[in-house]
N, C-alpha and C positions, 0 to 999 in steps of 0.2 A: 298255133298254140300260144305264141307270144301275145296275140291279141287278147286271148282269154286271160292271160296273166295280167295284162295291162288293165283290163276291165275290173278284175278282182282287186288289183291294187288301188284303183280309183275308189271302189266301193269301200274298201277297208279304210282308206284315207278319209273319205267323207264320213264314215261311221265314227272314226276317231275324233274328227273335228266336232261332230254333233255331240258325242259323249263329253268332250272337254267343255263345250259350250253349256251343256246342262249342268255339269259339275260346277262351273263358274257361277251360273245363276243360282244354284242351290247354296253355294258358299256365301254369296251376297245376301240372300234371304236369311240365312242363319245368323249372319253378322247383324242384320237389321233387327231380328228378333232378340238377340242378346242385348243390343243397345236399348231396345224398348223395355226389356226386363230390368236392366240396370237402372233406367230412369224411374220405372215403377217402384223398384225397391228403395231408391233414394227418396221418392215422394212418400212412401210408407214410413221410412225412418224419420222423415221430417214431420209427418203427421203424428207419428208415435210420440216424438219429442214434444210437439206442440200440445198434444192432449195432456201428456204428463206434466209439462210446465204449467198449463192452465190449472190442473188439479192441485199441483204443489202451491201455486200462488193463492188459490182459494183456501187451501188448508192453512197456510201461514196467516192469511188475513183473518180467517175464522178463529184460529187458535189465539191470536192476539186479542181479538174482541172478547173471546171467552175468558181469557186471563183477566182482562179489565173488568168484565161484568161480574165474575166470581169474586174478584178482589173487592169490588164495591159492596157485595152482599156477604162479606165476611167468610168467604170460602165455600159458599153454596151457590149452585145453579138453581136447584129447587130447594127452597128452605122450608122444611117441615118442623123445624125446632122452634123454641120460644124466640120471638123476635119483636122488634119495634117496627110497626108499619109506617112507611113513608109513601108518598104518592107514587114513586117509581120503583123503589127497592124495599126489601126487608132487611133490616140490620139485626143479625142474631145476637142473643145474649151469650156471652162466653162464660159468665159466672152468674148463677142464679141459685138462691137459697143454699149457699155453701156447696154447690156442685159445679164442677168444671164441665162446661158444655162446648168447649173449643173442639172443632172438628179435627180428626186425625189427618195426617198428610195423605193417607190412602183414600179417605173420603173426598178430599179436595181433588185428587187425581181422577177419581171416578166421576166427580161432578164435571170436571173439564172435558173428559172423554165424552160424557153424555151431551154436553153443550156442543161439541164438535159434531157428533152424530146427528143432532137435531138441526144444526144451522148450516152445515156444509152444503147440503142440497140447495139451500137458498142462494148461496154464492155461485154454485155451478149452474143453477137455473136450467137444469135438464139439458145442458149443452146446446141451448138454442142458437147461440152465435155460430157454432160449428155445424149445426144442422142446416143452416142456410147455405153452407158450402157443399152440401150433398152427403154429409155423414149421417149414418144411422147408428143409434146406440142401444145397447141392452145393458141396463144397470142393475146391480144387485145391492144388497143391504150394506151400509157402511158400518164397520166395526172399528172403533177408535180406542186407543189407549194413550195414557200420558204418564210421564215421569217428571216429578218436580224435584230438581236438584238445588244445591246451594246457589249456583250461579246461572242456571239455565233451566228451561222447560223443554222437554222432548215430547212431541205429539206425533204419533204415527197412526196410520189407518190401513185397514185391509178393505179394499174397494175394488172388487172385480168389475172390469168394464170390457165389453165386447163392442168394438167400433167397426163399422164397415163403410166403404165407399166403393160403389160399383161392385165388382166381384172380389175385391181385396178385403181381407179381414185383419183386424189388429186386436190382440188380446192383451189388456193391461191388468196388472194386479198390484 
């Protein structure tokens, strides 16, 4: 009878060692998967930040150029009012036949927003420099707005962007 107990004890001990071994291997694999997920999430946050920074820099550059261009043309991006034609710009009349033709600040704000909507895609260039790194993009329509204050100009955009690299997807707005 003792021999049988000894054999059972050996089988129980071997089973216990195998169970502990599998548990240890499973634990190591789950740690490795967690590490990979953390690295992937770090990469995604870096790519999210880099895409957002790229769009922000393009927005700043485009808005500054828009302010300059609209300033040269007397507050207009598209000038349909009475104006003096020059080779590169139209200079609007602010006073003609006893009428005040100066654009309202709201009109200038809309003109700047329109300039940004039309010219921001040129700066972004369809994210060609990021596409070479393996990104894919789905872009929607840009909607811009601007507020001209006494000391500053605020330009904001609503620009939904879906970016993906491999199986990972990023949604920016």
